[in-house]
Every structure is written in C-alpha cells, then in structure tokens.
TORMAR-974663 format. One record per atom (N, C-alpha, C): residue in one letter; y, z, x. Coordinates in steps of 0.05 Angstrom, whole numbers, padded with zeros to 5 digits, always signed. Each point is the difference from the previous one (the first is absolute). Layout:
REM TORMAR-974663
AYZX...
***
This chain:
REM TORMAR-974663
M-00109-01569-00161M+00007-00014-00021M-00016+00006-00028T+00013+00002-00022T-00015+00005-00023T-00017-00024-00011K-00018+00004-00018K-00013-00019-00010K+00016-00022-00014R+00024+00011-00014R+00017-00018-00014R+00014-00015+00020A+00009+00010+00020A+00015-00016+00021A-00016-00018+00012V-00025+00003+00006V-00017-00020+00011V-00007-00023-00020Y-00001+00008-00027Y-00004-00020-00019Y+00024-00018+00000I+00025+00011-00003I+00025-00016-00002I+00002-00020+00024W-00006+00013+00023W+00005-00019+00026W-00022-00021-00001C-00025+00007-00006C-00020-00022-00004C+00008-00021-00019Q+00009+00009-00024Q+00009-00021-00019Q+00022-00020+00010W+00020+00012+00009W+00021-00016+00012W-00007-00021+00023L-00012+00014+00019L-00009-00016+00025L-00021-00020-00007G-00021+00007-00015G-00020-00017-00006G+00009-00024-00015W+00012+00001-00023W+00011-00021-00016W+00023-00016+00013S+00016+00013+00015S+00018-00015+00015S-00012-00016+00021L-00019+00005+00015L-00013-00015+00018L-00014-00024-00014Y-00011+00004-00023Y-00014-00022-00014Y+00024-00018-00010G+00019+00012-00012G+00021-00020-00009G+00014-00017+00022L+00008+00012+00020L+00010-00013+00025L-00021-00018+00014L-00023+00002-00001L-00020-00017+00009L-00002-00025-00017N+00004+00002-00024N+00000-00019-00019N+00026-00019+00005F+00022+00014+00003F+00025-00015+00009F-00002-00012+00027G-00013+00011+00018G-00002-00012+00025G-00019-00026+00000I-00022+00003-00018I-00015-00026-00004I+00017-00024-00010Y+00018+00008-00019Y+00016-00021-00012Y+00019-00011+00019F+00011+00017+00017F+00019-00006+00021F-00014-00023+00020I-00024+00008+00007I-00013-00015+00019I-00007-00029-00009Q-00008+00001-00028Q-00005-00027-00013Q+00023-00017-00004S+00022+00013-00011S+00024-00015-00007S+00016-00009+00023G-00001+00020+00024G+00016-00005+00023G+00031+00007-00003A+00005+00010-00021A+00028+00009-00007A+00003+00028-00012F+00019+00012+00007F+00009+00030-00012F+00013-00004-00028S-00012+00014-00019S+00013-00002-00026S+00005+00028-00012N+00026+00004-00004N+00008+00027-00013N-00014+00006-00026K+00000-00023-00015K-00011+00006-00030K-00030+00007+00006E-00015-00015+00016E-00028+00011+00003E-00001+00028+00010L+00015+00008+00015L+00001+00028+00012L+00005+00018-00022V+00020-00007-00020V+00006+00019-00019V-00025+00001-00022I-00012-00025-00003I-00025+00002-00015I-00024+00015+00011A-00001-00003+00025A-00021+00021+00016A+00005+00028-00004I+00026+00009+00001I+00008+00028-00002I-00002+00007-00030W+00006-00016-00020W-00008+00008-00028W-00031+00003-00003Q-00013-00016+00012Q-00032+00003-00004Q-00009+00026+00014I+00011+00005+00024I-00007+00028+00013I+00007+00020-00018L+00024+00003-00014L+00010+00021-00017L-00019+00001-00025F-00010-00023-00011F-00018-00001-00022F-00029+00013+00011Y-00006-00009+00021Y-00028+00012+00010Y+00001+00029+00004I+00022+00012+00008I+00002+00029+00004I+00003+00013-00028L+00015-00011-00018L+00004+00012-00024L-00026-00003-00019S-00014-00023+00000S-00027-00003-00012S-00020+00017+00006S-00004+00000+00027S-00023+00016+00013S+00008+00029-00005H+00025+00009+00001H+00006+00029-00007H-00006+00004-00032I+00002-00018-00015I-00006+00005-00029I-00030+00002-00002L-00012-00018+00016L-00031+00003-00003L-00008+00026+00010R+00010+00011+00020R-00006+00024+00010R+00003+00022-00023W+00023+00001-00012W+00009+00015-00020W-00025+00000-00024V-00006-00023-00005V-00021-00006-00025V-00028+00014+00012I-00006-00007+00025I-00024+00012+00012I-00003+00029-00003K+00021+00014+00008K+00001+00028+00001K+00003+00011-00029R+00015-00014-00016R+00003+00010-00029R-00026-00005-00018Q-00015-00022+00007Q-00026-00003-00013Q-00025+00013+00013G+00007+00010+00025G-00024+00009+00015G-00020-00018+00008W+00009-00024+00007W-00019-00021+00010W-00018+00011+00027V+00011+00016+00015V-00015+00010+00024V-00027+00012-00009G-00001+00010-00024G-00024+00013-00008G-00021-00018-00016Y+00011-00024-00004Y-00016-00020-00013Y-00025-00006+00018P-00025-00004-00016P-00022-00010+00014P+00006-00029+00008I-00016-00010+00022I+00005-00028+00010I-00002-00020-00017V-00019+00004-00020V-00007-00024-00022V+00025-00003-00017K+00016+00023-00003K+00023-00001-00018K+00025-00006+00015L+00000+00010+00024L+00025-00002+00018L+00002-00029+00010L-00020-00017+00007L+00004-00025+00007L+00013-00021-00017P-00013-00001-00026P+00015-00018-00019P+00028+00010-00007T+00005+00028-00002T+00027+00007-00002T+00021-00009+00019I-00011+00001+00025I+00019-00009+00020I+00004-00027+00003L-00022-00018-00006L+00000-00030+00002L+00021-00007-00024G-00005+00012-00022G+00019-00008-00025G+00028+00007+00006S+00007+00023+00011S+00027+00007+00004S+00014-00015+00022T-00017-00007+00020T+00014-00018+00023T+00003-00029-00012L-00018-00010-00015L+00005-00026-00011L+00025-00004-00019V+00006+00023-00013V+00024+00002-00017V+00024+00000+00015L+00000+00018+00024L+00019+00003+00018L+00006-00029+00014G-00022-00012+00007G+00004-00027+00014G+00012-00019-00017M-00006-00001-00027M+00011-00018-00016M+00030+00006-00006I+00009+00024-00004I+00027+00008+00001I+00013-00006+00024N-00011+00004+00024N+00014-00004+00025N+00006-00033+00002Y-00022-00018-00010Y+00006-00026+00005Y+00020-00011-00022L+00002+00009-00026L+00019-00008-00017L+00029+00010+00013L-00002+00024+00008L+00026+00009+00011L+00011-00016+00024L-00018-00008+00019L+00009-00016+00023L+00012-00025-00012L-00016-00014-00019L+00011-00027-00008L+00027+00004-00013T+00005+00021-00016T+00025+00005-00014T+00020+00005+00020V-00004+00014+00021V+00022+00007+00020V+00006-00026+00018T-00020-00014+00003T+00000-00027+00016T+00019-00019-00014W-00007+00001-00029W+00017-00019-00019W+00029+00006-00001L+00003+00027-00002L+00027+00009-00004L+00021-00004+00030M-00018+00006+00020M+00014-00004+00026M+00003-00027+00011M-00023-00017-00006M+00002-00026+00014M+00000-00023-00021G-00010+00004-00025G+00000-00020-00019G-00023-00022+00002T-00018+00007+00017T-00019-00024+00011T-00030+00005-00016V-00001+00017-00016V-00025+00003-00012V-00005-00016-00021V-00023-00016+00000V-00009-00018-00021V-00020+00013-00017W+00007+00011-00024W-00016+00020-00012W-00026-00014-00012S+00001-00028-00009S-00024-00011-00007S-00022-00004+00022I+00009+00001+00025I-00018-00001+00021I-00011+00027+00007E+00019+00019+00004E-00008+00026+00006E-00017+00018-00019L+00003-00010-00024L-00016+00016-00021L-00026-00012-00004R-00006-00024+00015R-00026-00009-00005R-00023+00020+00010T-00023-00003-00013T-00020+00023+00005T-00009+00001+00025V-00004-00021+00018V-00006+00003+00029V+00018+00013+00014N+00029-00010-00002N+00021+00013+00013N+00003+00032-00007M-00007+00006-00026M+00006+00026-00009M-00024+00019+00013I-00023-00012+00003I-00023+00014+00009I+00007+00009+00028F+00007-00020+00017F+00005+00005+00031F+00026+00016+00003G+00019-00002-00019G+00024+00015+00000G-00006+00029-00005V-00017+00005-00020V-00007+00029-00007V-00019+00011+00018L-00017-00015+00009L-00023+00012+00020L+00010+00011+00025G+00021-00012+00013G+00013+00009+00024G+00012+00027-00002P+00017+00006-00019P+00013+00027-00003P-00026+00020-00008A-00017-00008-00019A-00020+00017-00008A-00018+00008+00022M-00004-00017+00018M-00016+00010+00025M+00015+00020+00014M+00028-00002+00003M+00015+00021+00013M-00002+00025-00014Y+00003+00002-00026Y-00006+00023-00014Y-00025+00012+00000C-00022-00016+00003C-00028+00010+00005C+00002+00011+00026L+00009-00010+00023L+00000+00013+00026L+00017+00027+00000W+00022+00000-00016W+00012+00022-00002W-00016+00024-00013S-00014-00008-00024S-00016+00016-00013S-00022+00011+00017L-00016-00018+00019L-00018+00008+00017L+00008+00023+00017I+00024-00004+00011I+00012+00018+00020I+00004+00027-00014Y+00012+00000-00022Y+00008+00023-00015Y-00026+00019-00009F-00021-00017-00007F-00023+00019-00011F-00018+00006+00024T+00003-00017+00023T-00015+00010+00026T+00012+00025+00009Y+00026+00002+00002Y+00013+00023+00008Y-00007+00024-00017H+00000-00004-00026H-00005+00023-00019H-00028+00005+00006F-00021-00016+00002F-00027+00006+00002F-00004+00017+00026F+00012-00009+00022F-00003+00018+00024F+00016+00027-00002E+00021+00002-00015E+00011+00024-00008E-00016+00020-00013Q-00011-00013-00022Q-00021+00017-00019Q-00023+00007+00020Y-00012-00013+00016Y-00019+00002+00017Y+00006+00023+00019N+00023-00001+00013N+00008+00022+00017N+00005+00028-00014K+00009-00002-00024K+00001+00024-00017K-00026+00011-00005S-00019-00017-00007S-00027+00009-00009S-00013+00013+00028L+00005-00009+00021L-00012+00008+00028L+00014+00028+00002Q+00024+00004-00003Q+00016+00024+00006Q-00013+00022-00020Y-00003-00012-00027Y-00010+00020-00021Y-00029+00008+00008E-00015-00018+00008E-00029+00006+00007E-00001+00019+00025A+00019-00004+00020A+00000+00018+00022A+00008+00028-00008A+00020+00001-00017A+00007+00027-00010A-00021+00014-00015I-00016-00016-00017I-00023+00011-00014I-00020+00010+00020R-00008-00015+00019R-00018+00007+00021R+00008+00025+00016E+00026+00001+00007E+00009+00024+00014E-00001+00023-00017A+00005+00000-00026A-00003+00021-00018A-00029+00010-00003E-00020-00020-00001E-00027+00007+00000E-00009+00012+00023L+00009-00010+00023L-00007+00015+00027L+00012+00026+00001Q+00022+00006-00010Q+00012+00030+00001Q-00020+00014-00019H-00008-00012-00023H-00017+00017-00017H-00027+00007+00011L-00012-00019+00015L-00023+00005+00015L+00000+00020+00023R+00023-00002+00012R+00006+00020+00021R+00004+00031-00013S+00011+00000-00020S+00005+00025-00016S-00029+00011-00004Q-00019-00018-00009Q-00027+00010-00006Q-00017+00009+00024L+00006-00014+00022L-00017+00004+00025L+00007+00025+00012N+00025+00007+00003N+00008+00026+00016N-00008+00024-00014P+00005+00005-00028P-00009+00026-00012P-00030+00001+00002H-00014-00020-00002H-00030+00000+00000H-00009+00008+00027F+00013-00007+00025F-00006+00009+00027F+00006+00028+00002I+00025+00008-00009I+00010+00029+00005I-00018+00017-00014F-00007-00006-00024F-00021+00016-00016F-00026+00007+00015N-00011-00021+00011N-00026+00002+00017N+00005+00017+00026A+00024-00005+00012A+00004+00014+00026A+00004+00029-00006L+00016+00008-00021L+00003+00028-00006L-00028+00013-00007N-00014-00011-00015N-00027+00009-00007N-00016+00007+00027S+00002-00019+00019S-00013+00005+00026S+00009+00025+00011I+00027+00004+00002I+00012+00024+00015I-00008+00024-00016K+00003+00000-00029K-00009+00023-00014K-00029+00011+00006A-00019-00021+00005A-00026+00008+00005A-00002+00012+00031L+00020-00002+00014L-00002+00010+00029L+00014+00028+00000V+00021+00007-00017V+00014+00022+00001V-00014+00026+00005D-00023+00004-00018D-00013+00026-00003D-00019+00000+00025E-00017-00024+00005E-00022+00002+00019E+00012-00002+00027N+00023-00011+00006N+00007-00003+00028N+00033-00005+00001P+00013+00021+00000P+00029-00001-00002P+00013-00016+00024I-00013+00002+00024I+00010-00014+00023I-00002-00031-00002K-00023-00008-00010K-00003-00025-00006K+00019-00013-00024S+00004+00019-00019S+00016-00011-00021S+00030-00002+00010K+00008+00016+00022K+00027-00008+00012K+00000-00025+00011Q-00021-00008+00017Q-00003-00028+00014Q+00001-00018-00023A-00013+00005-00021A+00000-00018-00023A+00029-00007-00011I+00014+00021-00002I+00026-00006-00012I+00017-00012+00020T-00004+00003+00027T+00016-00018+00021T-00009-00027-00001Q-00027-00007-00009Q-00007-00029-00002Q+00013-00009-00024L+00001+00017-00022L+00011-00009-00024L+00030-00006+00002S+00017+00014+00016S+00026-00003+00004S+00006-00026+00014S-00018-00007+00017S+00001-00025+00017S-00004-00024-00020I-00021+00006-00018I-00003-00023-00019I+00025-00004-00017F+00010+00021-00011F+00022+00003-00018F+00024-00017+00014R+00005+00005+00027R+00022-00012+00013R-00005-00030+00004N-00024-00008+00005N-00005-00028+00002N+00004-00013-00027T-00011+00013-00022T+00001-00012-00026T+00030-00003-00008L+00019+00021+00004L+00030+00001-00006L+00009-00025+00015N-00003-00005+00026N+00010-00020+00014N-00007-00027-00011S-00024-00004-00010S-00008-00024-00009S+00006-00006-00033E+00008+00021-00009E+00001-00002-00030E+00017-00023-00011K+00023-00007+00013K+00015-00020-00007K-00005-00029+00012K-00021+00000+00017K-00010-00024+00012K-00021-00015-00015K+00004-00026-00003K-00020-00018-00012K-00024-00001+00020L+00003+00000+00025L-00018-00004+00021L+00007+00017+00024V-00022+00008+00013V+00004+00016+00026V-00018-00011+00020R+00005+00006+00024R-00017-00007+00024R-00028+00017-00003L-00021-00016+00008L-00024+00015-00002L-00001+00025+00017E+00012-00001+00025E+00001+00024+00015E+00014+00022-00016E+00017-00001-00016E+00012+00020-00017E-00021+00012-00020E-00012-00019-00012E-00021+00008-00019E-00023+00015+00009M-00006-00008+00027M-00023+00015+00014M+00009+00027+00008E+00025+00006+00005E+00007+00027+00003E-00006+00018-00024T+00005-00010-00026T-00008+00011-00024T-00030+00006-00004V-00015-00024+00004V-00029+00002+00003V-00010+00022+00015R+00011-00002+00026R-00009+00023+00019R+00002+00027-00010A+00026+00005-00011A+00006+00025-00009A-00016+00007-00024Y-00004-00018-00018Y-00019+00006-00024Y-00030+00007+00010L-00011-00015+00018L-00028+00004+00011L+00001+00024+00015G+00024+00008+00012G-00003+00028+00016G-00001+00021-00023L+00014-00002-00018L+00003+00018-00022L-00029+00005-00012E-00013-00025-00007E-00027-00001-00010E-00020+00014+00019S+00003-00009+00027S-00018+00013+00020S+00001+00030+00001I+00023+00011-00007I-00001+00028+00000I-00018+00013-00023R+00004-00015-00022R-00015+00008-00023R-00031-00004+00003F-00007-00025+00010F-00027-00007+00000F-00013+00011+00026E+00014+00006+00022E-00008+00007+00027E-00018-00020+00008E-00025+00008+00009E-00021-00021+00014E-00011-00020-00021R+00003+00006-00025R-00010-00022-00018R+00017-00023-00001L+00021-00004+00012L+00017-00025+00002L+00001-00008+00026E-00007-00024+00003E+00003-00014+00027E+00016-00024-00003V+00022-00003+00016V+00019-00023-00002V+00001-00018+00023T-00001-00025-00005T+00003-00020+00020T+00021-00019-00005L+00021-00005+00016L+00021-00020-00005L+00001-00019+00021E-00002-00025-00005E+00004-00021+00018E+00022-00020-00008V+00023+00006+00008V+00027-00016-00008V+00009-00016+00022A-00005-00027-00001A+00007-00019+00022A+00032+00001+00003D+00004-00003+00027D+00030+00004+00005D+00015-00024-00012E-00009-00022-00003E+00014-00024-00012E+00006+00003-00029T-00014+00020-00013T+00005+00004-00029T+00020+00023-00006L+00007+00018+00020L+00019+00021-00004L+00027-00008-00012L+00009-00022+00007L+00026-00008-00012L-00001-00016-00023C-00024-00005-00009C-00003-00016-00028C+00010+00017-00023Q+00014-00014-00021Q+00011+00015-00019Q-00020+00004-00024I-00004+00023-00013I-00016+00005-00024I+00014+00016-00018P-00010+00002-00025P+00012+00016-00019P-00005+00028+00008P+00022+00020-00003P-00008+00029+00007P-00015+00012-00019M-00017+00019+00014M-00020+00018-00012M-00024-00014-00011M-00003-00027+00010M-00022-00016-00012M-00025+00011+00013I-00001+00000+00029I-00025+00007+00015I-00004+00031-00008Q+00021+00014+00001Q-00009+00033-00008Q-00011+00001-00025T+00007-00014-00021T-00012+00000-00025T-00028-00006+00000L-00006-00021+00014L-00029-00009+00001L-00017+00016+00019V+00011+00013+00021V-00018+00021+00015V-00004+00022-00017E+00023+00008-00013E-00004+00023-00020E-00022-00005-00021N+00000-00023-00008N-00020-00008-00022N-00027+00003+00011G-00005-00009+00027G-00027+00001+00011G-00008+00030+00006V+00019+00017+00008V-00005+00027+00005V-00006+00016-00028K+00017-00005-00017K-00004+00013-00026K-00027-00008-00016H-00004-00025-00003H-00022-00010-00016H-00025-00007+00016G+00001+00004+00026G-00023-00007+00017G-00008+00026+00016I+00011+00004+00018I-00008+00023+00021I+00000+00029-00015S+00022+00004-00017S-00001+00026-00013S-00026+00005-00018K-00012-00021-00008K-00023+00003-00018K-00026+00001+00015L+00002-00002+00030L-00025+00001+00014L-00003+00029+00012K-00023+00013+00000K-00004+00026+00008K+00003+00000+00030N-00005-00018+00017N+00001+00001+00031N+00025-00017+00006G+00019-00005-00017G+00025-00016+00005G-00009-00029+00010G+00018-00009+00014G-00004-00027+00011G+00025-00008+00017T+00002-00026+00001T+00019-00017+00021T+00022-00017-00015V+00020+00002+00008V+00020-00018-00007V+00011-00016+00023S-00001-00025-00001S+00007-00019+00024S+00020-00019-00011L+00020-00010+00014L+00019-00018-00005L+00002-00019+00025L+00002-00028-00006L+00002-00020+00017L+00020-00022-00007S+00019-00006+00014S+00021-00017-00005S+00000-00023+00022Q+00002-00025-00010Q+00002-00022+00020Q+00010-00023-00012V+00011-00019+00016V+00015-00022-00010V-00020-00025-00001K-00005-00016-00019K-00015-00019-00002K+00016-00023-00012G+00008-00020+00018G+00014-00023-00007G+00029+00009-00008E+00006-00008-00022E+00028+00010-00013E-00004+00025-00017N-00022+00013+00003N-00002+00024-00021N-00005+00025+00018L+00007+00023-00011L-00005+00026+00009L-00022+00010-00018V-00021+00009+00012V-00025+00009-00012V-00006+00030+00008I+00000+00015-00023I-00007+00028+00004I-00027+00009-00016Q-00016+00012+00017Q-00026+00007-00010Q-00002+00030+00000I-00006+00012-00023I-00003+00029-00002I-00028+00007-00010R-00017+00013+00020R-00027+00006-00009R-00001+00030-00005N-00017+00009-00021N-00002+00028-00003N-00029+00005-00009S-00013+00020+00003S-00026+00009-00006S-00001+00005-00030G-00021-00010-00014G-00001+00003-00028G-00010-00022-00012K+00002+00000-00028K-00010-00025-00017K+00021-00007-00020Y+00009-00024-00003Y+00020-00008-00019Y-00015-00005-00026K+00007+00013-00022K-00011-00007-00025K+00023-00008-00020I-00004-00022-00010I+00023-00013-00016I-00001+00015-00026E-00019+00012-00009E+00001+00015-00026E+00014+00027+00002E+00006+00009+00027E+00015+00024+00002E+00030-00003+00007V+00006-00025-00001V+00029-00009+00008V+00020+00016-00014H-00005+00003-00027H+00023+00011-00015H-00003+00029-00005E-00019+00016+00011E-00003+00027-00004E+00018+00016+00016D+00014+00018-00011D+00020+00018+00014D+00023-00015+00013G+00006-00023-00011G+00021-00015+00014G-00009-00017+00020H-00025-00001+00007H-00011-00014+00023H+00002-00031-00009G+00014-00012+00020G+00002-00030-00006G+00032-00004-00003R+00016+00023-00008R+00028-00009-00006R+00014-00006+00027G-00005+00014+00020G+00011-00008+00026G-00009-00026+00010L-00025-00008-00003L-00007-00027+00007L+00014-00022-00016Q+00001+00006-00027Q+00016-00019-00016Q+00029-00001+00005N+00012+00021+00005N+00028-00002+00009N+00003-00013+00025T-00017+00002+00018T+00003-00015+00027T-00006-00029-00005K-00017-00008-00016K-00004-00028-00007K+00023-00011-00012D+00012+00013-00023D+00025-00008-00012D+00022-00004+00019R+00005+00019+00019R+00021+00000+00020R-00004-00026+00018L-00025-00004+00011L-00004-00025+00016L+00004-00025-00018Y-00005+00002-00022Y+00006-00026-00015Y+00028-00005-00007L+00016+00023-00004L+00030-00003-00006L+00014-00006+00025I-00011+00007+00022I+00016-00007+00026I-00014-00026+00013Y-00023-00005-00001Y-00010-00025+00013Y-00010-00021-00019G-00004+00005-00023G-00014-00019-00019G-00029-00002+00003D-00008-00027+00004D-00029-00005+00005D-00004-00001+00032R+00021+00005+00015R-00005-00001+00029R-00014+00025+00012A-00002+00022-00020A-00015+00024+00012A-00024+00006-00017N-00015+00016+00011N-00026+00007-00014N-00011+00026+00008L-00011+00014-00019L-00012+00028+00004L-00027-00002-00013T-00020+00008+00015T-00029+00001-00009T-00011+00026+00007I-00018+00012-00019I-00014+00024+00005I-00030-00005-00009D-00018+00007+00019D-00027-00004-00008D-00019+00018+00019N-00026-00001-00006N-00019+00014+00018N-00008-00019+00023E+00005+00009+00025E-00005-00017+00022E-00033+00000+00003D-00011+00028-00004D-00029+00004+00001D-00004+00025-00020D-00024+00011+00002D-00006+00022-00018D+00017+00025+00004T+00011+00001+00027T+00016+00026+00005T+00028-00006+00007T+00010-00023-00002T+00028-00002+00010T+00012-00020-00021V+00027+00011-00005V+00016-00016-00016V+00025-00013+00016L+00003-00028-00006L+00020-00013+00017L+00024-00010-00016T+00022+00008+00007T+00024-00009-00016T+00015-00020+00023K+00005-00021-00011K+00011-00021+00018K+00029-00010-00014I+00019-00003+00017I+00026-00009-00006I+00007-00023+00017T+00009-00020-00014T+00007-00027+00016T+00028-00005-00013L+00019-00003+00018L+00029-00006-00005L+00013-00017+00021P+00017-00014-00008P+00015-00015+00022P+00014+00015+00022K-00005-00011+00023K+00011+00012+00025K+00028-00002+00001E+00015+00021-00005E+00029+00000+00002E+00012+00020+00017Y+00017-00006+00020Y+00011+00020+00017Y+00030+00007-00006
***
C-alpha cells in the first residue's frame, strides 16, 4: 500500500472507531437506540475526518514538521483548541437542528464550553502526536539511509586508496628482483597474482573471513620473504576459533605491510614479523609485532601513516566505537599493532 492509501485508511478507521465508541457509550447510558443520535455521530465522524485532513494540509503547506519544538508545541495547541471549539459548536448546531433539545444558555456557559472544547481538542492533539511521531521516524530512517550511503561511499573511497598503494609497493619489490634473481622474480609474480585474485574476490565485500585475509597475508609475506631472504622471519599464530570471524578486507595485510616497510626494511639485519589472533570475550583481538621502532614524527613522511589512518577510518565507519586500533613501541626493538573488534561470524 502507498503512504496515501495508508493515511486514508487510518483516517476513516480511526475516527469511525472513535465516533462509534461515543455512540455506544450513549446507547449504554440511555438504554435505547436512537437514529438521530447515530446520524449526529456520523456527522461528527465526517467532521473529524475533514477537519484533521485540513489540519494536515496546513501542516504540510506551512512546513510545521520543520519547526523547532518551542515553536511547534504552541502552534499545535492553538490549532487544536480552535478545531475543538469549532467541533463543539458544530455538534451543538447539528444536535439542535436534529433534535431541538439544545438549551443554548446552558451549553454556552464557560464551564460547559471548556469541557466541551477540551474533549475534541484532546483528540486532535492525539492525532497530531501520531502524525508528527510518524514523520519523525520517517525522517530518522531517511537520515540513517543517507548516513549509510555516505559511509559506504567513504569506504569505497578508502578502498580505492588502499589497493593502488599496495600494488605500487608490490611492483617495486618485484622490480628489485628482476635483475638480481629472475627465478625468484617469477615466484614473486606468482605470489602477486595470488594476492590480486584474493583482492578482486574481496573488493565488493564489506567484510571477509579471517582465513581469507590470511591467504593474502601469507602471499604478501611470501613475496617479501623472496626479497628479504633470511633478513625476514615470519611467525603466524592464528587460533582456529578466529578463522571464521569477519574483518574488513585488506586490513591485516595493510598493517603487516606497514610493519615490513617502515620497520624491518630499515634494519640492516632485518627482523621478525609475528601475528597472533585470539578471541577474548565478545571481541576478536589481533596483535601484529614487527622489529623496529615506531616514531610519531615520521608518520607522515613518504605517505607513512596513510594506510594506518585509512584502517582506523574504515574500522570507525563499520563498527563505530566498538573497534579500536593502536600502534606503539612494546619495547626498544619491537612495535606492537593491536586491533580489537567485535567478534562476528
């Protein structure tokens, strides 16, 4: 059903139930069925439907939905009181014309008018509350959809930055091997093709299994091991219970690459890269250690830090405050990068 159809059905059903409820109360109190009272109830139902529809037209025409609450409340209260007064006078007029039993001097007394106006006014207030609540949630849902679209666009932008950055570094590694060791360069190309295949498979995915990501990490470290030879030592400790956990694609590869490029590659004797994954409570914790020393002042040199910042941005866009990434010196010779994110399968 369209929004308009839902609105029309709600108008007719809601006001009809209210009008018939009033007639039912009269029937119970009087103990007799009155055709005239039924006609009066129908007239009142029709007026409720018409007057609330006019109120809706005014709300849309004047843009009341966009009013701040301090302006909206008195506007709604004023309009519902006016409609309540019109409703009360119309009811008296129809009753007088149909039954001739209205004593105007009594009905127009202040006390009687106040109670006679407040009843319909409260119904119009209830109608307004339902109307504005519906529009509030509709606007809220639209804002969530808009925010989700913006986040997805930002994630796509971050991915487009990550992949060229990685490709550039990988090709440079192969370039260094071509002249000095053609056989190893062929092995490196095989490793790179494996990385490309995994990257293409995960390109359109927001999250991938940790075991898929580790295939890329192993291929990357295999590629770097060819270049560094005995200068690079690799230790991977991936708990079985973490293999099916969902993580952002290329996240660990980016952080491992960061450790190799800015840590081990600057050490004459090379060093070690180790990775540990484990489940702690409701979180997946991944620790990446690499030989070297983390210097904050060098973060922005030669693009250093861009991959880290992109990874932090991606984690925030996907998990909000539920995920965390830290990088610091564990001791004088080791840098620790720690990722904590919700355990999701």
